[in-house]
KEBA-862157 format. One record per residue (C-alpha): residue number from 1; residue in one letter; x, y, z. Coordinates in Angstrom, 2 decimals, decimal comma, padded with zeros to 5 digits. Layout:
KEBA-862157
<roti><nr>NUM</nr><rest>a</rest><x>X</x><y>Y</y><z>Z</z></roti>
...
//
This chain:
KEBA-862157
<roti><nr>1</nr><rest>m</rest><x>-093,31</x><y>010,58</y><z>-166,10</z></roti>
<roti><nr>2</nr><rest>s</rest><x>-095,87</x><y>011,18</y><z>-163,36</z></roti>
<roti><nr>3</nr><rest>d</rest><x>-098,71</x><y>013,65</y><z>-163,97</z></roti>
<roti><nr>4</nr><rest>d</rest><x>-097,89</x><y>015,42</y><z>-160,70</z></roti>
<roti><nr>5</nr><rest>w</rest><x>-094,35</x><y>016,33</y><z>-161,75</z></roti>
<roti><nr>6</nr><rest>r</rest><x>-093,81</x><y>020,00</y><z>-162,29</z></roti>
<roti><nr>7</nr><rest>y</rest><x>-090,91</x><y>021,58</y><z>-164,10</z></roti>
<roti><nr>8</nr><rest>h</rest><x>-090,02</x><y>024,68</y><z>-166,10</z></roti>
<roti><nr>9</nr><rest>k</rest><x>-087,05</x><y>025,76</y><z>-168,13</z></roti>
<roti><nr>10</nr><rest>i</rest><x>-086,50</x><y>029,50</y><z>-167,95</z></roti>
<roti><nr>11</nr><rest>t</rest><x>-083,67</x><y>031,46</y><z>-169,55</z></roti>
<roti><nr>12</nr><rest>r</rest><x>-082,94</x><y>035,16</y><z>-169,75</z></roti>
<roti><nr>13</nr><rest>e</rest><x>-084,50</x><y>035,05</y><z>-173,22</z></roti>
<roti><nr>14</nr><rest>t</rest><x>-087,79</x><y>033,56</y><z>-171,96</z></roti>
<roti><nr>15</nr><rest>a</rest><x>-087,97</x><y>035,16</y><z>-168,50</z></roti>
<roti><nr>16</nr><rest>e</rest><x>-090,29</x><y>037,99</y><z>-167,53</z></roti>
<roti><nr>17</nr><rest>t</rest><x>-087,89</x><y>040,92</y><z>-167,81</z></roti>
<roti><nr>18</nr><rest>y</rest><x>-087,72</x><y>044,50</y><z>-166,54</z></roti>
<roti><nr>19</nr><rest>k</rest><x>-085,21</x><y>047,08</y><z>-167,75</z></roti>
<roti><nr>20</nr><rest>v</rest><x>-085,02</x><y>050,65</y><z>-166,49</z></roti>
<roti><nr>21</nr><rest>p</rest><x>-083,37</x><y>053,65</y><z>-168,15</z></roti>
<roti><nr>22</nr><rest>s</rest><x>-080,63</x><y>053,72</y><z>-165,49</z></roti>
<roti><nr>23</nr><rest>g</rest><x>-079,45</x><y>050,32</y><z>-166,79</z></roti>
<roti><nr>24</nr><rest>e</rest><x>-080,85</x><y>047,98</y><z>-164,15</z></roti>
<roti><nr>25</nr><rest>i</rest><x>-082,09</x><y>044,66</y><z>-165,56</z></roti>
<roti><nr>26</nr><rest>t</rest><x>-084,19</x><y>042,08</y><z>-163,70</z></roti>
<roti><nr>27</nr><rest>y</rest><x>-085,03</x><y>038,62</y><z>-165,01</z></roti>
<roti><nr>28</nr><rest>f</rest><x>-087,65</x><y>036,56</y><z>-163,12</z></roti>
<roti><nr>29</nr><rest>l</rest><x>-086,20</x><y>033,03</y><z>-163,21</z></roti>
<roti><nr>30</nr><rest>s</rest><x>-088,95</x><y>031,60</y><z>-161,04</z></roti>
<roti><nr>31</nr><rest>t</rest><x>-092,17</x><y>033,09</y><z>-159,75</z></roti>
<roti><nr>32</nr><rest>a</rest><x>-094,97</x><y>032,23</y><z>-157,36</z></roti>
<roti><nr>33</nr><rest>a</rest><x>-097,02</x><y>030,92</y><z>-160,30</z></roti>
<roti><nr>34</nr><rest>e</rest><x>-094,32</x><y>028,42</y><z>-161,26</z></roti>
<roti><nr>35</nr><rest>t</rest><x>-093,49</x><y>027,23</y><z>-157,74</z></roti>
<roti><nr>36</nr><rest>d</rest><x>-096,91</x><y>027,14</y><z>-156,08</z></roti>
<roti><nr>37</nr><rest>g</rest><x>-095,93</x><y>030,18</y><z>-154,04</z></roti>
<roti><nr>38</nr><rest>k</rest><x>-092,78</x><y>028,64</y><z>-152,59</z></roti>
<roti><nr>39</nr><rest>i</rest><x>-089,88</x><y>030,61</y><z>-154,10</z></roti>
<roti><nr>40</nr><rest>t</rest><x>-089,08</x><y>033,58</y><z>-156,30</z></roti>
<roti><nr>41</nr><rest>v</rest><x>-085,69</x><y>033,83</y><z>-158,03</z></roti>
<roti><nr>42</nr><rest>f</rest><x>-084,39</x><y>036,96</y><z>-159,77</z></roti>
<roti><nr>43</nr><rest>d</rest><x>-081,24</x><y>037,33</y><z>-161,85</z></roti>
<roti><nr>44</nr><rest>a</rest><x>-080,38</x><y>041,03</y><z>-161,74</z></roti>
<roti><nr>45</nr><rest>y</rest><x>-077,79</x><y>043,47</y><z>-163,01</z></roti>
<roti><nr>46</nr><rest>f</rest><x>-077,23</x><y>046,79</y><z>-161,28</z></roti>
<roti><nr>47</nr><rest>p</rest><x>-074,89</x><y>049,44</y><z>-162,66</z></roti>
<roti><nr>48</nr><rest>k</rest><x>-072,08</x><y>050,51</y><z>-160,33</z></roti>
<roti><nr>49</nr><rest>g</rest><x>-073,45</x><y>052,69</y><z>-157,53</z></roti>
<roti><nr>50</nr><rest>s</rest><x>-077,05</x><y>051,48</y><z>-157,85</z></roti>
<roti><nr>51</nr><rest>g</rest><x>-079,02</x><y>048,97</y><z>-155,84</z></roti>
<roti><nr>52</nr><rest>v</rest><x>-081,78</x><y>048,91</y><z>-153,25</z></roti>
<roti><nr>53</nr><rest>p</rest><x>-081,62</x><y>051,14</y><z>-150,12</z></roti>
<roti><nr>54</nr><rest>w</rest><x>-082,23</x><y>049,92</y><z>-146,59</z></roti>
<roti><nr>55</nr><rest>h</rest><x>-085,57</x><y>048,15</y><z>-146,25</z></roti>
<roti><nr>56</nr><rest>i</rest><x>-087,30</x><y>045,39</y><z>-144,31</z></roti>
<roti><nr>57</nr><rest>h</rest><x>-089,41</x><y>042,48</y><z>-145,59</z></roti>
<roti><nr>58</nr><rest>k</rest><x>-092,34</x><y>041,65</y><z>-143,29</z></roti>
<roti><nr>59</nr><rest>i</rest><x>-093,43</x><y>038,53</y><z>-145,20</z></roti>
<roti><nr>60</nr><rest>d</rest><x>-090,48</x><y>036,86</y><z>-146,94</z></roti>
<roti><nr>61</nr><rest>e</rest><x>-086,88</x><y>035,89</y><z>-146,32</z></roti>
<roti><nr>62</nr><rest>e</rest><x>-084,24</x><y>036,95</y><z>-148,85</z></roti>
<roti><nr>63</nr><rest>l</rest><x>-080,96</x><y>035,44</y><z>-150,02</z></roti>
<roti><nr>64</nr><rest>f</rest><x>-078,36</x><y>037,36</y><z>-152,08</z></roti>
<roti><nr>65</nr><rest>f</rest><x>-075,88</x><y>035,36</y><z>-154,20</z></roti>
<roti><nr>66</nr><rest>v</rest><x>-073,31</x><y>037,25</y><z>-156,28</z></roti>
<roti><nr>67</nr><rest>t</rest><x>-072,59</x><y>035,74</y><z>-159,70</z></roti>
<roti><nr>68</nr><rest>s</rest><x>-070,40</x><y>038,52</y><z>-161,15</z></roti>
<roti><nr>69</nr><rest>g</rest><x>-068,60</x><y>041,57</y><z>-159,81</z></roti>
<roti><nr>70</nr><rest>k</rest><x>-068,96</x><y>042,81</y><z>-156,24</z></roti>
<roti><nr>71</nr><rest>y</rest><x>-071,76</x><y>044,15</y><z>-154,09</z></roti>
<roti><nr>72</nr><rest>k</rest><x>-071,89</x><y>046,02</y><z>-150,81</z></roti>
<roti><nr>73</nr><rest>i</rest><x>-074,49</x><y>044,22</y><z>-148,71</z></roti>
<roti><nr>74</nr><rest>g</rest><x>-076,07</x><y>045,42</y><z>-145,51</z></roti>
<roti><nr>75</nr><rest>v</rest><x>-077,83</x><y>042,99</y><z>-143,19</z></roti>
<roti><nr>76</nr><rest>a</rest><x>-079,00</x><y>043,92</y><z>-139,68</z></roti>
<roti><nr>77</nr><rest>d</rest><x>-076,22</x><y>046,12</y><z>-138,26</z></roti>
<roti><nr>78</nr><rest>e</rest><x>-073,46</x><y>044,96</y><z>-140,63</z></roti>
<roti><nr>79</nr><rest>e</rest><x>-072,22</x><y>046,14</y><z>-144,01</z></roti>
<roti><nr>80</nr><rest>f</rest><x>-069,75</x><y>044,04</y><z>-146,00</z></roti>
<roti><nr>81</nr><rest>e</rest><x>-068,62</x><y>043,22</y><z>-149,53</z></roti>
<roti><nr>82</nr><rest>l</rest><x>-069,61</x><y>040,07</y><z>-151,35</z></roti>
<roti><nr>83</nr><rest>g</rest><x>-067,89</x><y>038,74</y><z>-154,45</z></roti>
<roti><nr>84</nr><rest>v</rest><x>-068,54</x><y>035,92</y><z>-156,88</z></roti>
<roti><nr>85</nr><rest>g</rest><x>-069,84</x><y>032,78</y><z>-155,19</z></roti>
<roti><nr>86</nr><rest>e</rest><x>-070,57</x><y>034,52</y><z>-151,88</z></roti>
<roti><nr>87</nr><rest>m</rest><x>-073,98</x><y>035,03</y><z>-150,31</z></roti>
<roti><nr>88</nr><rest>a</rest><x>-075,90</x><y>036,61</y><z>-147,46</z></roti>
<roti><nr>89</nr><rest>i</rest><x>-079,32</x><y>035,86</y><z>-146,03</z></roti>
<roti><nr>90</nr><rest>a</rest><x>-081,77</x><y>038,28</y><z>-144,40</z></roti>
<roti><nr>91</nr><rest>g</rest><x>-084,72</x><y>036,87</y><z>-142,49</z></roti>
<roti><nr>92</nr><rest>i</rest><x>-088,13</x><y>038,38</y><z>-141,97</z></roti>
<roti><nr>93</nr><rest>d</rest><x>-087,98</x><y>041,79</y><z>-140,21</z></roti>
<roti><nr>94</nr><rest>v</rest><x>-084,17</x><y>042,00</y><z>-140,66</z></roti>
<roti><nr>95</nr><rest>p</rest><x>-083,03</x><y>045,25</y><z>-142,33</z></roti>
<roti><nr>96</nr><rest>r</rest><x>-081,16</x><y>044,76</y><z>-145,62</z></roti>
<roti><nr>97</nr><rest>m</rest><x>-079,70</x><y>046,72</y><z>-148,53</z></roti>
<roti><nr>98</nr><rest>f</rest><x>-077,41</x><y>046,13</y><z>-151,50</z></roti>
<roti><nr>99</nr><rest>e</rest><x>-075,39</x><y>048,24</y><z>-153,90</z></roti>
<roti><nr>100</nr><rest>a</rest><x>-073,25</x><y>047,29</y><z>-156,90</z></roti>
<roti><nr>101</nr><rest>i</rest><x>-069,65</x><y>048,38</y><z>-156,40</z></roti>
<roti><nr>102</nr><rest>t</rest><x>-068,28</x><y>047,20</y><z>-159,76</z></roti>
<roti><nr>103</nr><rest>d</rest><x>-069,46</x><y>047,68</y><z>-163,35</z></roti>
<roti><nr>104</nr><rest>d</rest><x>-070,07</x><y>043,95</y><z>-163,92</z></roti>
<roti><nr>105</nr><rest>a</rest><x>-072,30</x><y>043,29</y><z>-160,90</z></roti>
<roti><nr>106</nr><rest>w</rest><x>-074,87</x><y>040,50</y><z>-161,30</z></roti>
<roti><nr>107</nr><rest>i</rest><x>-076,76</x><y>039,06</y><z>-158,36</z></roti>
<roti><nr>108</nr><rest>i</rest><x>-079,26</x><y>036,25</y><z>-157,83</z></roti>
<roti><nr>109</nr><rest>v</rest><x>-081,93</x><y>037,18</y><z>-155,29</z></roti>
<roti><nr>110</nr><rest>i</rest><x>-084,11</x><y>034,43</y><z>-153,84</z></roti>
<roti><nr>111</nr><rest>n</rest><x>-087,24</x><y>035,14</y><z>-151,79</z></roti>
<roti><nr>112</nr><rest>s</rest><x>-089,39</x><y>032,69</y><z>-149,85</z></roti>
<roti><nr>113</nr><rest>p</rest><x>-092,29</x><y>032,52</y><z>-149,78</z></roti>
<roti><nr>114</nr><rest>a</rest><x>-092,76</x><y>033,64</y><z>-153,36</z></roti>
<roti><nr>115</nr><rest>g</rest><x>-094,96</x><y>036,53</y><z>-154,40</z></roti>
<roti><nr>116</nr><rest>p</rest><x>-094,43</x><y>039,65</y><z>-152,29</z></roti>
<roti><nr>117</nr><rest>a</rest><x>-090,99</x><y>040,55</y><z>-153,67</z></roti>
<roti><nr>118</nr><rest>e</rest><x>-091,88</x><y>039,84</y><z>-157,29</z></roti>
<roti><nr>119</nr><rest>n</rest><x>-095,11</x><y>041,85</y><z>-157,03</z></roti>
<roti><nr>120</nr><rest>f</rest><x>-093,15</x><y>044,68</y><z>-155,40</z></roti>
<roti><nr>121</nr><rest>i</rest><x>-090,73</x><y>044,71</y><z>-158,36</z></roti>
<roti><nr>122</nr><rest>r</rest><x>-093,58</x><y>044,66</y><z>-160,88</z></roti>
<roti><nr>123</nr><rest>y</rest><x>-095,26</x><y>047,56</y><z>-159,09</z></roti>
<roti><nr>124</nr><rest>m</rest><x>-092,10</x><y>049,67</y><z>-158,85</z></roti>
<roti><nr>125</nr><rest>q</rest><x>-091,09</x><y>048,97</y><z>-162,47</z></roti>
<roti><nr>126</nr><rest>n</rest><x>-094,50</x><y>050,03</y><z>-163,76</z></roti>
<roti><nr>127</nr><rest>l</rest><x>-094,58</x><y>053,38</y><z>-161,94</z></roti>
<roti><nr>128</nr><rest>d</rest><x>-094,13</x><y>056,40</y><z>-164,15</z></roti>
<roti><nr>129</nr><rest>l</rest><x>-092,05</x><y>058,44</y><z>-161,72</z></roti>
<roti><nr>130</nr><rest>k</rest><x>-090,54</x><y>061,78</y><z>-162,65</z></roti>
<roti><nr>131</nr><rest>g</rest><x>-088,54</x><y>061,90</y><z>-159,42</z></roti>
<roti><nr>132</nr><rest>p</rest><x>-088,17</x><y>060,06</y><z>-156,12</z></roti>
<roti><nr>133</nr><rest>p</rest><x>-091,23</x><y>058,07</y><z>-154,97</z></roti>
<roti><nr>134</nr><rest>g</rest><x>-093,61</x><y>059,88</y><z>-152,64</z></roti>
<roti><nr>135</nr><rest>p</rest><x>-095,09</x><y>058,68</y><z>-149,33</z></roti>
<roti><nr>136</nr><rest>e</rest><x>-098,08</x><y>057,08</y><z>-151,09</z></roti>
<roti><nr>137</nr><rest>v</rest><x>-095,71</x><y>054,69</y><z>-152,92</z></roti>
<roti><nr>138</nr><rest>f</rest><x>-094,03</x><y>053,64</y><z>-149,67</z></roti>
<roti><nr>139</nr><rest>e</rest><x>-097,38</x><y>053,19</y><z>-147,93</z></roti>
<roti><nr>140</nr><rest>h</rest><x>-098,60</x><y>050,99</y><z>-150,81</z></roti>
<roti><nr>141</nr><rest>c</rest><x>-095,40</x><y>048,89</y><z>-150,70</z></roti>
<roti><nr>142</nr><rest>e</rest><x>-095,81</x><y>048,26</y><z>-146,98</z></roti>
<roti><nr>143</nr><rest>k</rest><x>-099,53</x><y>047,44</y><z>-147,18</z></roti>
<roti><nr>144</nr><rest>e</rest><x>-099,46</x><y>045,29</y><z>-150,33</z></roti>
<roti><nr>145</nr><rest>f</rest><x>-096,01</x><y>043,65</y><z>-150,30</z></roti>
<roti><nr>146</nr><rest>g</rest><x>-094,75</x><y>043,91</y><z>-146,71</z></roti>
<roti><nr>147</nr><rest>v</rest><x>-091,74</x><y>045,95</y><z>-147,87</z></roti>
<roti><nr>148</nr><rest>v</rest><x>-090,89</x><y>048,81</y><z>-145,51</z></roti>
<roti><nr>149</nr><rest>f</rest><x>-088,23</x><y>051,28</y><z>-146,55</z></roti>
<roti><nr>150</nr><rest>g</rest><x>-085,76</x><y>052,42</y><z>-143,92</z></roti>
<roti><nr>151</nr><rest>k</rest><x>-083,83</x><y>050,66</y><z>-141,21</z></roti>
<roti><nr>152</nr><rest>g</rest><x>-086,01</x><y>050,26</y><z>-138,17</z></roti>
<roti><nr>153</nr><rest>n</rest><x>-087,30</x><y>053,70</y><z>-137,21</z></roti>
<roti><nr>154</nr><rest>v</rest><x>-084,98</x><y>055,53</y><z>-139,63</z></roti>
<roti><nr>155</nr><rest>s</rest><x>-086,40</x><y>056,49</y><z>-143,02</z></roti>
<roti><nr>156</nr><rest>w</rest><x>-084,10</x><y>056,65</y><z>-146,04</z></roti>
//
């Protein structure tokens, strides 16, 4: 085997994991550190009715691939349902959102380049919020990770 080969085996048991009291679970299956900044892959569960509201990524593209259950996905000016084996892609500066619409909703989210989305998740998961995030959180997300909440000029 060549010395310049790179590989990793990552499972849910060995992945960097975030769990929140509402039931959301996120497993980092690949990160910027493991892919030289090329790709981030998350395996995530969202309880029915939860997800991520409308937002825009200024740095990375994002792909959503449903592995269990169903999700409502919004991309640009469209909203639609995705089921197992179906996917949607949102490019840079394209508004996107997703919400679990069944109790068994698992989704793979892939971001390229790697880094901004995973650091955004780490930041949000480590906040000790007692309520909805304030404007300082949204300003930090835009400045540090290129994630802007809202859909164009509309704040959510």
